[in-house]
PDB file of N, CA, C and O in Angstrom, chain B, residues numbered from 101:
ATOM      1  N   MET B 101     -19.500 -65.656 -33.307  1.00  0.00           N
ATOM      2  CA  MET B 101     -20.894 -65.288 -33.374  1.00  0.00           C
ATOM      3  C   MET B 101     -21.051 -64.132 -34.348  1.00  0.00           C
ATOM      4  O   MET B 101     -20.175 -63.277 -34.485  1.00  0.00           O
ATOM      5  N   GLU B 102     -22.206 -64.133 -35.026  1.00  0.00           N
ATOM      6  CA  GLU B 102     -22.528 -63.042 -35.933  1.00  0.00           C
ATOM      7  C   GLU B 102     -23.943 -62.548 -35.657  1.00  0.00           C
ATOM      8  O   GLU B 102     -24.791 -63.290 -35.163  1.00  0.00           O
ATOM      9  N   ALA B 103     -24.178 -61.294 -35.983  1.00  0.00           N
ATOM     10  CA  ALA B 103     -25.515 -60.719 -35.811  1.00  0.00           C
ATOM     11  C   ALA B 103     -25.713 -59.620 -36.840  1.00  0.00           C
ATOM     12  O   ALA B 103     -24.760 -59.011 -37.327  1.00  0.00           O
ATOM     13  N   TYR B 104     -26.987 -59.384 -37.156  1.00  0.00           N
ATOM     14  CA  TYR B 104     -27.370 -58.227 -37.947  1.00  0.00           C
ATOM     15  C   TYR B 104     -27.855 -57.161 -36.971  1.00  0.00           C
ATOM     16  O   TYR B 104     -28.631 -57.453 -36.061  1.00  0.00           O
ATOM     17  N   VAL B 105     -27.401 -55.937 -37.160  1.00  0.00           N
ATOM     18  CA  VAL B 105     -27.863 -54.827 -36.342  1.00  0.00           C
ATOM     19  C   VAL B 105     -28.539 -53.829 -37.271  1.00  0.00           C
ATOM     20  O   VAL B 105     -27.901 -53.260 -38.158  1.00  0.00           O
ATOM     21  N   PHE B 106     -29.830 -53.624 -37.061  1.00  0.00           N
ATOM     22  CA  PHE B 106     -30.600 -52.657 -37.824  1.00  0.00           C
ATOM     23  C   PHE B 106     -30.564 -51.335 -37.067  1.00  0.00           C
ATOM     24  O   PHE B 106     -30.812 -51.298 -35.862  1.00  0.00           O
ATOM     25  N   VAL B 107     -30.258 -50.261 -37.768  1.00  0.00           N
ATOM     26  CA  VAL B 107     -30.003 -48.970 -37.135  1.00  0.00           C
ATOM     27  C   VAL B 107     -30.941 -47.904 -37.691  1.00  0.00           C
ATOM     28  O   VAL B 107     -31.060 -47.733 -38.905  1.00  0.00           O
ATOM     29  N   GLU B 108     -31.602 -47.193 -36.787  1.00  0.00           N
ATOM     30  CA  GLU B 108     -32.359 -46.001 -37.154  1.00  0.00           C
ATOM     31  C   GLU B 108     -31.508 -44.797 -36.779  1.00  0.00           C
ATOM     32  O   GLU B 108     -30.898 -44.765 -35.710  1.00  0.00           O
ATOM     33  N   CYS B 109     -31.472 -43.813 -37.660  1.00  0.00           N
ATOM     34  CA  CYS B 109     -30.574 -42.673 -37.494  1.00  0.00           C
ATOM     35  C   CYS B 109     -31.353 -41.398 -37.209  1.00  0.00           C
ATOM     36  O   CYS B 109     -32.476 -41.224 -37.681  1.00  0.00           O
ATOM     37  N   ASP B 110     -30.742 -40.505 -36.427  1.00  0.00           N
ATOM     38  CA  ASP B 110     -31.298 -39.168 -36.256  1.00  0.00           C
ATOM     39  C   ASP B 110     -30.393 -38.144 -36.934  1.00  0.00           C
ATOM     40  O   ASP B 110     -30.503 -36.941 -36.698  1.00  0.00           O
ATOM     41  N   ASP B 111     -29.504 -38.643 -37.774  1.00  0.00           N
ATOM     42  CA  ASP B 111     -28.572 -37.811 -38.523  1.00  0.00           C
ATOM     43  C   ASP B 111     -28.414 -38.436 -39.911  1.00  0.00           C
ATOM     44  O   ASP B 111     -29.159 -39.353 -40.257  1.00  0.00           O
ATOM     45  N   ASP B 112     -27.486 -37.969 -40.687  1.00  0.00           N
ATOM     46  CA  ASP B 112     -27.254 -38.455 -42.042  1.00  0.00           C
ATOM     47  C   ASP B 112     -26.849 -39.932 -42.035  1.00  0.00           C
ATOM     48  O   ASP B 112     -25.796 -40.266 -41.492  1.00  0.00           O
ATOM     49  N   PRO B 113     -27.651 -40.825 -42.622  1.00  0.00           N
ATOM     50  CA  PRO B 113     -27.311 -42.250 -42.632  1.00  0.00           C
ATOM     51  C   PRO B 113     -25.962 -42.541 -43.291  1.00  0.00           C
ATOM     52  O   PRO B 113     -25.274 -43.478 -42.887  1.00  0.00           O
ATOM     53  N   ALA B 114     -25.577 -41.768 -44.282  1.00  0.00           N
ATOM     54  CA  ALA B 114     -24.293 -41.991 -44.943  1.00  0.00           C
ATOM     55  C   ALA B 114     -23.135 -41.785 -43.970  1.00  0.00           C
ATOM     56  O   ALA B 114     -22.151 -42.523 -44.008  1.00  0.00           O
ATOM     57  N   GLU B 115     -23.250 -40.791 -43.104  1.00  0.00           N
ATOM     58  CA  GLU B 115     -22.218 -40.551 -42.089  1.00  0.00           C
ATOM     59  C   GLU B 115     -22.178 -41.702 -41.088  1.00  0.00           C
ATOM     60  O   GLU B 115     -21.103 -42.134 -40.672  1.00  0.00           O
ATOM     61  N   VAL B 116     -23.351 -42.196 -40.704  1.00  0.00           N
ATOM     62  CA  VAL B 116     -23.424 -43.317 -39.762  1.00  0.00           C
ATOM     63  C   VAL B 116     -22.767 -44.549 -40.377  1.00  0.00           C
ATOM     64  O   VAL B 116     -21.990 -45.231 -39.710  1.00  0.00           O
ATOM     65  N   VAL B 117     -23.069 -44.837 -41.630  1.00  0.00           N
ATOM     66  CA  VAL B 117     -22.477 -45.994 -42.309  1.00  0.00           C
ATOM     67  C   VAL B 117     -20.957 -45.879 -42.324  1.00  0.00           C
ATOM     68  O   VAL B 117     -20.259 -46.845 -42.019  1.00  0.00           O
ATOM     69  N   ARG B 118     -20.447 -44.716 -42.674  1.00  0.00           N
ATOM     70  CA  ARG B 118     -18.987 -44.533 -42.702  1.00  0.00           C
ATOM     71  C   ARG B 118     -18.375 -44.767 -41.328  1.00  0.00           C
ATOM     72  O   ARG B 118     -17.315 -45.383 -41.217  1.00  0.00           O
ATOM     73  N   SER B 119     -19.030 -44.284 -40.289  1.00  0.00           N
ATOM     74  CA  SER B 119     -18.523 -44.474 -38.927  1.00  0.00           C
ATOM     75  C   SER B 119     -18.571 -45.943 -38.512  1.00  0.00           C
ATOM     76  O   SER B 119     -17.638 -46.446 -37.887  1.00  0.00           O
ATOM     77  N   LEU B 120     -19.659 -46.627 -38.861  1.00  0.00           N
ATOM     78  CA  LEU B 120     -19.788 -48.041 -38.492  1.00  0.00           C
ATOM     79  C   LEU B 120     -18.716 -48.884 -39.164  1.00  0.00           C
ATOM     80  O   LEU B 120     -18.188 -49.817 -38.559  1.00  0.00           O
ATOM     81  N   ARG B 121     -18.393 -48.566 -40.398  1.00  0.00           N
ATOM     82  CA  ARG B 121     -17.388 -49.342 -41.135  1.00  0.00           C
ATOM     83  C   ARG B 121     -16.009 -49.271 -40.486  1.00  0.00           C
ATOM     84  O   ARG B 121     -15.164 -50.132 -40.729  1.00  0.00           O
ATOM     85  N   ASP B 122     -15.780 -48.256 -39.668  1.00  0.00           N
ATOM     86  CA  ASP B 122     -14.489 -48.106 -38.983  1.00  0.00           C
ATOM     87  C   ASP B 122     -14.424 -48.842 -37.653  1.00  0.00           C
ATOM     88  O   ASP B 122     -13.349 -48.937 -37.059  1.00  0.00           O
ATOM     89  N   LEU B 123     -15.546 -49.363 -37.172  1.00  0.00           N
ATOM     90  CA  LEU B 123     -15.571 -50.017 -35.863  1.00  0.00           C
ATOM     91  C   LEU B 123     -15.055 -51.454 -35.931  1.00  0.00           C
ATOM     92  O   LEU B 123     -15.347 -52.193 -36.871  1.00  0.00           O
ATOM     93  N   ALA B 124     -14.290 -51.826 -34.923  1.00  0.00           N
ATOM     94  CA  ALA B 124     -13.861 -53.220 -34.790  1.00  0.00           C
ATOM     95  C   ALA B 124     -15.091 -54.093 -34.588  1.00  0.00           C
ATOM     96  O   ALA B 124     -15.981 -53.745 -33.813  1.00  0.00           O
ATOM     97  N   GLY B 125     -15.142 -55.210 -35.274  1.00  0.00           N
ATOM     98  CA  GLY B 125     -16.259 -56.137 -35.156  1.00  0.00           C
ATOM     99  C   GLY B 125     -17.340 -55.945 -36.199  1.00  0.00           C
ATOM    100  O   GLY B 125     -18.199 -56.812 -36.359  1.00  0.00           O
ATOM    101  N   VAL B 126     -17.317 -54.828 -36.913  1.00  0.00           N
ATOM    102  CA  VAL B 126     -18.297 -54.593 -37.974  1.00  0.00           C
ATOM    103  C   VAL B 126     -17.712 -55.129 -39.278  1.00  0.00           C
ATOM    104  O   VAL B 126     -16.735 -54.592 -39.801  1.00  0.00           O
ATOM    105  N   LYS B 127     -18.328 -56.200 -39.796  1.00  0.00           N
ATOM    106  CA  LYS B 127     -17.868 -56.810 -41.044  1.00  0.00           C
ATOM    107  C   LYS B 127     -18.374 -56.048 -42.259  1.00  0.00           C
ATOM    108  O   LYS B 127     -17.697 -55.970 -43.284  1.00  0.00           O
ATOM    109  N   ARG B 128     -19.574 -55.487 -42.134  1.00  0.00           N
ATOM    110  CA  ARG B 128     -20.190 -54.781 -43.255  1.00  0.00           C
ATOM    111  C   ARG B 128     -21.242 -53.825 -42.711  1.00  0.00           C
ATOM    112  O   ARG B 128     -21.931 -54.140 -41.740  1.00  0.00           O
ATOM    113  N   ALA B 129     -21.365 -52.665 -43.331  1.00  0.00           N
ATOM    114  CA  ALA B 129     -22.423 -51.716 -42.987  1.00  0.00           C
ATOM    115  C   ALA B 129     -22.928 -51.104 -44.283  1.00  0.00           C
ATOM    116  O   ALA B 129     -22.141 -50.688 -45.133  1.00  0.00           O
ATOM    117  N   ASP B 130     -24.247 -51.053 -44.426  1.00  0.00           N
ATOM    118  CA  ASP B 130     -24.859 -50.557 -45.653  1.00  0.00           C
ATOM    119  C   ASP B 130     -26.098 -49.733 -45.337  1.00  0.00           C
ATOM    120  O   ASP B 130     -26.772 -49.954 -44.332  1.00  0.00           O
ATOM    121  N   GLY B 131     -26.384 -48.775 -46.219  1.00  0.00           N
ATOM    122  CA  GLY B 131     -27.629 -48.035 -46.145  1.00  0.00           C
ATOM    123  C   GLY B 131     -28.752 -48.848 -46.770  1.00  0.00           C
ATOM    124  O   GLY B 131     -28.514 -49.670 -47.655  1.00  0.00           O
ATOM    125  N   LEU B 132     -29.974 -48.617 -46.308  1.00  0.00           N
ATOM    126  CA  LEU B 132     -31.151 -49.336 -46.801  1.00  0.00           C
ATOM    127  C   LEU B 132     -32.230 -48.352 -47.207  1.00  0.00           C
ATOM    128  O   LEU B 132     -32.276 -47.232 -46.698  1.00  0.00           O
ATOM    129  N   PHE B 133     -33.096 -48.759 -48.115  1.00  0.00           N
ATOM    130  CA  PHE B 133     -34.330 -48.039 -48.383  1.00  0.00           C
ATOM    131  C   PHE B 133     -35.369 -48.557 -47.400  1.00  0.00           C
ATOM    132  O   PHE B 133     -35.406 -49.754 -47.117  1.00  0.00           O
ATOM    133  N   GLY B 134     -36.209 -47.679 -46.878  1.00  0.00           N
ATOM    134  CA  GLY B 134     -37.263 -48.111 -45.972  1.00  0.00           C
ATOM    135  C   GLY B 134     -37.134 -47.473 -44.609  1.00  0.00           C
ATOM    136  O   GLY B 134     -36.343 -46.552 -44.408  1.00  0.00           O
ATOM    137  N   ALA B 135     -37.927 -47.978 -43.667  1.00  0.00           N
ATOM    138  CA  ALA B 135     -37.974 -47.401 -42.321  1.00  0.00           C
ATOM    139  C   ALA B 135     -36.645 -47.547 -41.589  1.00  0.00           C
ATOM    140  O   ALA B 135     -36.230 -46.638 -40.870  1.00  0.00           O
ATOM    141  N   THR B 136     -35.984 -48.669 -41.765  1.00  0.00           N
ATOM    142  CA  THR B 136     -34.663 -48.871 -41.175  1.00  0.00           C
ATOM    143  C   THR B 136     -33.637 -48.356 -42.171  1.00  0.00           C
ATOM    144  O   THR B 136     -33.622 -48.777 -43.328  1.00  0.00           O
ATOM    145  N   GLU B 137     -32.782 -47.449 -41.725  1.00  0.00           N
ATOM    146  CA  GLU B 137     -31.893 -46.742 -42.650  1.00  0.00           C
ATOM    147  C   GLU B 137     -30.541 -47.413 -42.871  1.00  0.00           C
ATOM    148  O   GLU B 137     -29.912 -47.229 -43.913  1.00  0.00           O
ATOM    149  N   VAL B 138     -30.099 -48.194 -41.880  1.00  0.00           N
ATOM    150  CA  VAL B 138     -28.758 -48.788 -41.948  1.00  0.00           C
ATOM    151  C   VAL B 138     -28.813 -50.196 -41.383  1.00  0.00           C
ATOM    152  O   VAL B 138     -29.564 -50.476 -40.449  1.00  0.00           O
ATOM    153  N   MET B 139     -28.007 -51.079 -41.961  1.00  0.00           N
ATOM    154  CA  MET B 139     -27.834 -52.421 -41.418  1.00  0.00           C
ATOM    155  C   MET B 139     -26.344 -52.716 -41.335  1.00  0.00           C
ATOM    156  O   MET B 139     -25.581 -52.407 -42.251  1.00  0.00           O
ATOM    157  N   ALA B 140     -25.944 -53.322 -40.216  1.00  0.00           N
ATOM    158  CA  ALA B 140     -24.556 -53.730 -40.047  1.00  0.00           C
ATOM    159  C   ALA B 140     -24.516 -55.228 -39.757  1.00  0.00           C
ATOM    160  O   ALA B 140     -25.347 -55.753 -39.016  1.00  0.00           O
ATOM    161  N   LEU B 141     -23.547 -55.896 -40.345  1.00  0.00           N
ATOM    162  CA  LEU B 141     -23.255 -57.291 -40.026  1.00  0.00           C
ATOM    163  C   LEU B 141     -22.058 -57.253 -39.097  1.00  0.00           C
ATOM    164  O   LEU B 141     -21.005 -56.723 -39.453  1.00  0.00           O
ATOM    165  N   ILE B 142     -22.218 -57.821 -37.894  1.00  0.00           N
ATOM    166  CA  ILE B 142     -21.140 -57.773 -36.914  1.00  0.00           C
ATOM    167  C   ILE B 142     -20.696 -59.179 -36.552  1.00  0.00           C
ATOM    168  O   ILE B 142     -21.430 -60.150 -36.742  1.00  0.00           O
ATOM    169  N   GLU B 143     -19.478 -59.270 -36.025  1.00  0.00           N
ATOM    170  CA  GLU B 143     -18.906 -60.559 -35.675  1.00  0.00           C
ATOM    171  C   GLU B 143     -18.061 -60.397 -34.415  1.00  0.00           C
ATOM    172  O   GLU B 143     -17.361 -59.399 -34.244  1.00  0.00           O
ATOM    173  N   ALA B 144     -18.138 -61.394 -33.538  1.00  0.00           N
ATOM    174  CA  ALA B 144     -17.346 -61.403 -32.318  1.00  0.00           C
ATOM    175  C   ALA B 144     -17.175 -62.855 -31.860  1.00  0.00           C
ATOM    176  O   ALA B 144     -17.965 -63.720 -32.240  1.00  0.00           O
ATOM    177  N   PRO B 145     -16.156 -63.123 -31.052  1.00  0.00           N
ATOM    178  CA  PRO B 145     -15.899 -64.502 -30.637  1.00  0.00           C
ATOM    179  C   PRO B 145     -16.905 -65.060 -29.632  1.00  0.00           C
ATOM    180  O   PRO B 145     -17.073 -66.276 -29.539  1.00  0.00           O
ATOM    181  N   ASP B 146     -17.580 -64.183 -28.874  1.00  0.00           N
ATOM    182  CA  ASP B 146     -18.540 -64.653 -27.872  1.00  0.00           C
ATOM    183  C   ASP B 146     -19.588 -63.569 -27.627  1.00  0.00           C
ATOM    184  O   ASP B 146     -19.506 -62.474 -28.183  1.00  0.00           O
ATOM    185  N   LEU B 147     -20.571 -63.888 -26.789  1.00  0.00           N
ATOM    186  CA  LEU B 147     -21.683 -62.973 -26.547  1.00  0.00           C
ATOM    187  C   LEU B 147     -21.227 -61.678 -25.883  1.00  0.00           C
ATOM    188  O   LEU B 147     -21.717 -60.603 -26.229  1.00  0.00           O
ATOM    189  N   ALA B 148     -20.308 -61.766 -24.949  1.00  0.00           N
ATOM    190  CA  ALA B 148     -19.827 -60.554 -24.275  1.00  0.00           C
ATOM    191  C   ALA B 148     -19.168 -59.606 -25.280  1.00  0.00           C
ATOM    192  O   ALA B 148     -19.394 -58.397 -25.234  1.00  0.00           O
ATOM    193  N   ALA B 149     -18.369 -60.145 -26.171  1.00  0.00           N
ATOM    194  CA  ALA B 149     -17.712 -59.319 -27.186  1.00  0.00           C
ATOM    195  C   ALA B 149     -18.731 -58.774 -28.178  1.00  0.00           C
ATOM    196  O   ALA B 149     -18.603 -57.641 -28.641  1.00  0.00           O
ATOM    197  N   LEU B 150     -19.744 -59.578 -28.507  1.00  0.00           N
ATOM    198  CA  LEU B 150     -20.809 -59.116 -29.390  1.00  0.00           C
ATOM    199  C   LEU B 150     -21.548 -57.940 -28.749  1.00  0.00           C
ATOM    200  O   LEU B 150     -21.860 -56.957 -29.420  1.00  0.00           O
ATOM    201  N   ASP B 151     -21.826 -58.045 -27.446  1.00  0.00           N
ATOM    202  CA  ASP B 151     -22.460 -56.948 -26.721  1.00  0.00           C
ATOM    203  C   ASP B 151     -21.631 -55.674 -26.822  1.00  0.00           C
ATOM    204  O   ASP B 151     -22.188 -54.587 -26.973  1.00  0.00           O
ATOM    205  N   GLN B 152     -20.310 -55.794 -26.739  1.00  0.00           N
ATOM    206  CA  GLN B 152     -19.455 -54.617 -26.807  1.00  0.00           C
ATOM    207  C   GLN B 152     -19.524 -53.953 -28.174  1.00  0.00           C
ATOM    208  O   GLN B 152     -19.524 -52.726 -28.271  1.00  0.00           O
ATOM    209  N   VAL B 153     -19.584 -54.756 -29.229  1.00  0.00           N
ATOM    210  CA  VAL B 153     -19.716 -54.177 -30.568  1.00  0.00           C
ATOM    211  C   VAL B 153     -21.035 -53.404 -30.678  1.00  0.00           C
ATOM    212  O   VAL B 153     -21.076 -52.320 -31.260  1.00  0.00           O
ATOM    213  N   ILE B 154     -22.107 -53.964 -30.120  1.00  0.00           N
ATOM    214  CA  ILE B 154     -23.408 -53.297 -30.145  1.00  0.00           C
ATOM    215  C   ILE B 154     -23.354 -51.988 -29.358  1.00  0.00           C
ATOM    216  O   ILE B 154     -23.909 -50.981 -29.796  1.00  0.00           O
ATOM    217  N   ILE B 155     -22.700 -51.994 -28.217  1.00  0.00           N
ATOM    218  CA  ILE B 155     -22.526 -50.773 -27.421  1.00  0.00           C
ATOM    219  C   ILE B 155     -21.755 -49.734 -28.228  1.00  0.00           C
ATOM    220  O   ILE B 155     -22.105 -48.554 -28.228  1.00  0.00           O
ATOM    221  N   ASP B 156     -20.705 -50.178 -28.915  1.00  0.00           N
ATOM    222  CA  ASP B 156     -19.915 -49.263 -29.745  1.00  0.00           C
ATOM    223  C   ASP B 156     -20.763 -48.657 -30.860  1.00  0.00           C
ATOM    224  O   ASP B 156     -20.624 -47.476 -31.180  1.00  0.00           O
ATOM    225  N   ILE B 157     -21.642 -49.467 -31.448  1.00  0.00           N
ATOM    226  CA  ILE B 157     -22.533 -48.964 -32.496  1.00  0.00           C
ATOM    227  C   ILE B 157     -23.476 -47.916 -31.916  1.00  0.00           C
ATOM    228  O   ILE B 157     -23.690 -46.870 -32.528  1.00  0.00           O
ATOM    229  N   ARG B 158     -24.035 -48.187 -30.750  1.00  0.00           N
ATOM    230  CA  ARG B 158     -24.974 -47.234 -30.135  1.00  0.00           C
ATOM    231  C   ARG B 158     -24.301 -45.915 -29.776  1.00  0.00           C
ATOM    232  O   ARG B 158     -24.964 -44.881 -29.690  1.00  0.00           O
ATOM    233  N   ASP B 159     -22.989 -45.947 -29.568  1.00  0.00           N
ATOM    234  CA  ASP B 159     -22.240 -44.736 -29.221  1.00  0.00           C
ATOM    235  C   ASP B 159     -21.888 -43.871 -30.428  1.00  0.00           C
ATOM    236  O   ASP B 159     -21.390 -42.758 -30.261  1.00  0.00           O
ATOM    237  N   VAL B 160     -22.137 -44.360 -31.634  1.00  0.00           N
ATOM    238  CA  VAL B 160     -21.819 -43.602 -32.838  1.00  0.00           C
ATOM    239  C   VAL B 160     -22.774 -42.414 -32.958  1.00  0.00           C
ATOM    240  O   VAL B 160     -23.984 -42.564 -32.786  1.00  0.00           O
ATOM    241  N   ASP B 161     -22.224 -41.234 -33.255  1.00  0.00           N
ATOM    242  CA  ASP B 161     -23.054 -40.050 -33.467  1.00  0.00           C
ATOM    243  C   ASP B 161     -24.052 -40.313 -34.595  1.00  0.00           C
ATOM    244  O   ASP B 161     -23.690 -40.818 -35.658  1.00  0.00           O
ATOM    245  N   GLY B 162     -25.292 -39.967 -34.347  1.00  0.00           N
ATOM    246  CA  GLY B 162     -26.338 -40.137 -35.349  1.00  0.00           C
ATOM    247  C   GLY B 162     -27.149 -41.402 -35.193  1.00  0.00           C
ATOM    248  O   GLY B 162     -28.180 -41.548 -35.849  1.00  0.00           O
ATOM    249  N   VAL B 163     -26.715 -42.333 -34.336  1.00  0.00           N
ATOM    250  CA  VAL B 163     -27.477 -43.562 -34.101  1.00  0.00           C
ATOM    251  C   VAL B 163     -28.548 -43.271 -33.054  1.00  0.00           C
ATOM    252  O   VAL B 163     -28.249 -42.865 -31.931  1.00  0.00           O
ATOM    253  N   GLU B 164     -29.789 -43.484 -33.442  1.00  0.00           N
ATOM    254  CA  GLU B 164     -30.914 -43.234 -32.540  1.00  0.00           C
ATOM    255  C   GLU B 164     -31.398 -44.513 -31.865  1.00  0.00           C
ATOM    256  O   GLU B 164     -31.733 -44.500 -30.680  1.00  0.00           O
ATOM    257  N   PHE B 165     -31.437 -45.622 -32.613  1.00  0.00           N
ATOM    258  CA  PHE B 165     -32.035 -46.868 -32.118  1.00  0.00           C
ATOM    259  C   PHE B 165     -31.392 -48.034 -32.839  1.00  0.00           C
ATOM    260  O   PHE B 165     -31.067 -47.932 -34.022  1.00  0.00           O
ATOM    261  N   THR B 166     -31.201 -49.157 -32.127  1.00  0.00           N
ATOM    262  CA  THR B 166     -30.705 -50.369 -32.775  1.00  0.00           C
ATOM    263  C   THR B 166     -31.612 -51.543 -32.449  1.00  0.00           C
ATOM    264  O   THR B 166     -32.248 -51.585 -31.396  1.00  0.00           O
ATOM    265  N   ASP B 167     -31.659 -52.489 -33.369  1.00  0.00           N
ATOM    266  CA  ASP B 167     -32.404 -53.735 -33.206  1.00  0.00           C
ATOM    267  C   ASP B 167     -31.483 -54.843 -33.684  1.00  0.00           C
ATOM    268  O   ASP B 167     -31.138 -54.893 -34.865  1.00  0.00           O
ATOM    269  N   THR B 168     -31.081 -55.729 -32.786  1.00  0.00           N
ATOM    270  CA  THR B 168     -30.075 -56.746 -33.085  1.00  0.00           C
ATOM    271  C   THR B 168     -30.714 -58.117 -33.238  1.00  0.00           C
ATOM    272  O   THR B 168     -31.585 -58.501 -32.457  1.00  0.00           O
ATOM    273  N   ARG B 169     -30.270 -58.852 -34.258  1.00  0.00           N
ATOM    274  CA  ARG B 169     -30.727 -60.212 -34.523  1.00  0.00           C
ATOM    275  C   ARG B 169     -29.502 -61.116 -34.627  1.00  0.00           C
ATOM    276  O   ARG B 169     -28.736 -61.023 -35.586  1.00  0.00           O
ATOM    277  N   ILE B 170     -29.321 -61.988 -33.641  1.00  0.00           N
ATOM    278  CA  ILE B 170     -28.189 -62.915 -33.649  1.00  0.00           C
ATOM    279  C   ILE B 170     -28.451 -63.999 -34.689  1.00  0.00           C
ATOM    280  O   ILE B 170     -29.545 -64.558 -34.763  1.00  0.00           O
ATOM    281  N   ILE B 171     -27.446 -64.278 -35.477  1.00  0.00           N
ATOM    282  CA  ILE B 171     -27.553 -65.299 -36.530  1.00  0.00           C
ATOM    283  C   ILE B 171     -27.356 -66.673 -35.904  1.00  0.00           C
ATOM    284  O   ILE B 171     -26.474 -66.862 -35.066  1.00  0.00           O
ATOM    285  N   ARG B 172     -28.179 -67.624 -36.315  1.00  0.00           N
ATOM    286  CA  ARG B 172     -28.051 -69.001 -35.818  1.00  0.00           C
ATOM    287  C   ARG B 172     -28.087 -69.968 -36.989  1.00  0.00           C
ATOM    288  O   ARG B 172     -28.664 -69.680 -38.038  1.00  0.00           O
ATOM    289  N   ASP B 173     -27.466 -71.109 -36.792  1.00  0.00           N
ATOM    290  CA  ASP B 173     -27.509 -72.163 -37.802  1.00  0.00           C
ATOM    291  C   ASP B 173     -28.815 -72.915 -37.687  1.00  0.00           C
ATOM    292  O   ASP B 173     -29.209 -73.322 -36.594  1.00  0.00           O
ATOM    293  N   ILE B 174     -29.502 -73.105 -38.828  1.00  0.00           N
ATOM    294  CA  ILE B 174     -30.732 -73.903 -38.812  1.00  0.00           C
ATOM    295  C   ILE B 174     -30.701 -74.885 -39.960  1.00  0.00           C
ATOM    296  O   ILE B 174     -31.642 -75.660 -40.136  1.00  0.00           O
TER     297      ILE B 174
END
C-alpha cells in the first residue's frame, strides 16, 4: 500500500523533511510551496503498517498536522 501524507509544520519545514526521510516506510519527502509545507510518499505492506508509518510521522518534532490520502488503482 502507498499513501501521500501532507504535513503542516510548526517548525522549520527543512528539518521536518530531513527527519521524515530517515523514517522507515517513507519513500520520499519533499518541501512544497503553499499552505501545505511538506509531502511524504509512504509505503507499507498493509493498513496496520501504513498506520504505524503515519504515527511515526506525527511523532516527528515540528509536525503540527497531517492529512493522509491512500493511493488506489483506478
